[in-house]
C-alpha positions as CSV (number, residue, x, y, z in Angstrom):
1,X,-64.3,88.8,-156.4
2,X,-62.6,86.5,-158.9
3,X,-64.0,83.1,-159.5
4,X,-62.0,80.4,-157.7
5,X,-61.5,76.7,-158.3
6,X,-60.9,74.2,-155.6
7,X,-57.6,72.3,-155.6
8,X,-59.6,69.1,-155.6
9,X,-61.3,70.1,-158.9
10,X,-57.9,70.9,-160.5
11,X,-56.6,67.5,-159.4
12,X,-59.6,65.7,-160.7
13,X,-59.4,67.5,-164.0
14,X,-55.8,66.3,-164.5
15,X,-56.2,63.0,-162.7
16,X,-53.3,63.9,-160.3
17,X,-52.9,63.8,-156.6
18,X,-52.5,67.0,-154.4
19,X,-48.9,66.1,-154.0
20,X,-48.4,66.1,-157.8
21,X,-50.2,69.5,-158.0
22,X,-47.8,70.8,-155.4
23,X,-44.8,69.5,-157.4
24,X,-46.1,71.2,-160.6
25,X,-46.5,74.5,-158.7
26,X,-42.8,74.3,-157.6
27,X,-41.3,73.0,-160.8
28,X,-43.4,73.6,-163.9
29,X,-44.8,77.1,-163.5
30,X,-48.3,75.9,-162.4
31,X,-50.0,78.9,-160.7
32,X,-49.7,79.0,-157.0
33,X,-53.1,78.7,-155.2
34,X,-54.4,81.1,-152.6
35,X,-55.2,79.9,-149.0
36,X,-58.7,80.8,-147.8
37,X,-59.2,79.4,-144.3
38,X,-57.7,75.9,-144.3
39,X,-58.3,75.2,-148.0
40,X,-56.3,76.2,-151.1
41,X,-58.0,77.7,-154.2
42,X,-56.9,78.7,-157.7
43,X,-58.0,82.0,-159.4
44,X,-60.1,80.9,-162.5
45,X,-59.4,84.1,-164.4
46,X,-55.6,84.1,-163.9
47,X,-53.6,83.9,-167.2
48,X,-51.3,81.4,-165.6
49,X,-54.2,79.0,-165.2
50,X,-53.9,78.2,-168.9
51,X,-53.3,74.6,-167.7
52,X,-57.1,74.4,-166.9
53,X,-58.1,75.5,-170.4
54,X,-55.5,73.4,-172.2
55,X,-56.7,71.7,-175.3
56,X,-58.0,68.2,-175.0
57,X,-54.9,66.7,-176.7
58,X,-52.7,68.1,-173.9
59,X,-55.0,66.6,-171.3
60,X,-55.0,63.3,-173.1
61,X,-51.2,63.3,-173.2
62,X,-51.0,63.9,-169.5
63,X,-53.6,61.2,-168.8
64,X,-51.7,58.8,-171.1
65,X,-48.5,59.4,-169.2
66,X,-50.3,58.8,-165.9
67,X,-51.8,55.6,-167.2
68,X,-48.3,54.4,-168.3
69,X,-46.9,55.3,-164.9
70,X,-49.7,53.4,-163.1
71,X,-49.2,50.4,-165.3
72,X,-45.5,50.4,-164.6
73,X,-46.2,50.6,-160.8
74,X,-48.7,47.7,-161.1
75,X,-46.1,45.6,-163.0
76,X,-43.4,46.3,-160.4
77,X,-45.8,45.3,-157.6
78,X,-46.6,42.1,-159.4
79,X,-42.9,41.3,-160.0
80,X,-42.3,42.0,-156.3
81,X,-45.1,39.7,-155.2
82,X,-43.7,36.9,-157.4
83,X,-40.2,37.5,-155.9
84,X,-41.7,37.3,-152.4
85,X,-43.5,34.1,-153.2
86,X,-40.4,32.5,-154.7
87,X,-38.4,33.4,-151.5
88,X,-41.2,31.9,-149.4
89,X,-40.9,28.7,-151.4
90,X,-37.1,28.6,-151.1
91,X,-37.4,29.2,-147.3
92,X,-40.0,26.4,-147.0
93,X,-37.7,24.0,-148.9
94,X,-34.8,25.0,-146.7
95,X,-36.9,24.3,-143.6
96,X,-37.9,20.9,-144.9
97,X,-34.3,20.1,-145.7
98,X,-33.2,21.1,-142.2
99,X,-35.9,18.9,-140.7
100,X,-34.8,16.0,-142.9
101,X,-31.2,16.4,-141.8
102,X,-32.3,16.5,-138.1
103,X,-34.2,13.3,-138.6
104,X,-31.2,11.6,-140.2
105,X,-29.0,12.8,-137.3
106,X,-31.5,11.5,-134.8
107,X,-31.6,8.1,-136.5
108,X,-27.8,7.8,-136.5
């Protein structure tokens, strides 16, 4: 029987999620795994599995792209948090203003 590699090992090697591996299989010619029981495995000796024996520079390029993507996501989350905090401050100011107006009306 051919040597097989778990999907989790492939994902760990490339620092990708299982969803990304599935996308690569559909769009980039990544070899399709075999289902054994409930798990999926890749044939280690398959020519199409050249991705696993790619030179280190290719792997570093992929890791670099992933790091850049993760940094972009982190920045977007930070910007979103700042936007939410700003909106909270604006709403708090609006609430204070409404209370002030109600006090003024009550005094009049």
